[in-house]
N, C-alpha and C positions, 0 to 999 in steps of 0.2 A: 262572871259566868254568862255566856251567851246561850240562850235556849231558843231553838227554832223548830217549828212544826212544818212538815211537808205532807200535804194531803195526797192520797192515792187517787189518781184520776182515771186510770185504765188498769184493768187486770184481766188476764186470760187464764182460765183454768181448764184442765183436761180430766176427764173421768172415763172409767172403763169398768165393766161388770159382765157377768155371765147371764144376767137376766135383765129384762127391761125394767122390772119393778125395783131391783136393787139400784140400777142406774138413776131412776127417777128419785129415789130416796137420797142418794148421794148428792144429786144436784139440788134438791130442795133444802137439804141441811146446809149446803154452802150458800145458797141464796139467803137464807135467814142470817147466817153469820156475816155475810157481806152487807146486808141491810144495816147492820149495827155500825158499820164504818161508811155509811151513806153511799153505797154502790148498788146500782140496779142492773138488771139484765138488759143488755143492749142487743145481743144476737146469740143464737144457739145453732150449732151445726152438729149433726149426728150421723153415725154410720152403723151398719150391721154387717158382720162377716160370718160366713158359715165355713167351718174347717172341714177337713177331709173325712171326719167322723160324723158330720152332720150337726155338730154342736154350734150354737149361735154365740157370738161375741159382740157386745154392744159398746160403742164408744161415743163420747160427745165432747165438744169444745164449747165453753160458755164464755162470752165476752161481757165483762162487767164494766160499766162506766159510772162516773160520778153523776148523781142526780141533780 
């Protein structure tokens, strides 16, 4: 039996929420989960969109890399 481990070196995750606080909580939860597999935050990109009813919509992309 041949057993081989492949380490994750790069990972990009997308997040979206209707409030900035919810978006921050989602990202923080995933940062903690990814630290367990030795990935740290490399870059973060975020945007905010306002729809025709004035509601705000937040999204973010977080790039994780091996530490």
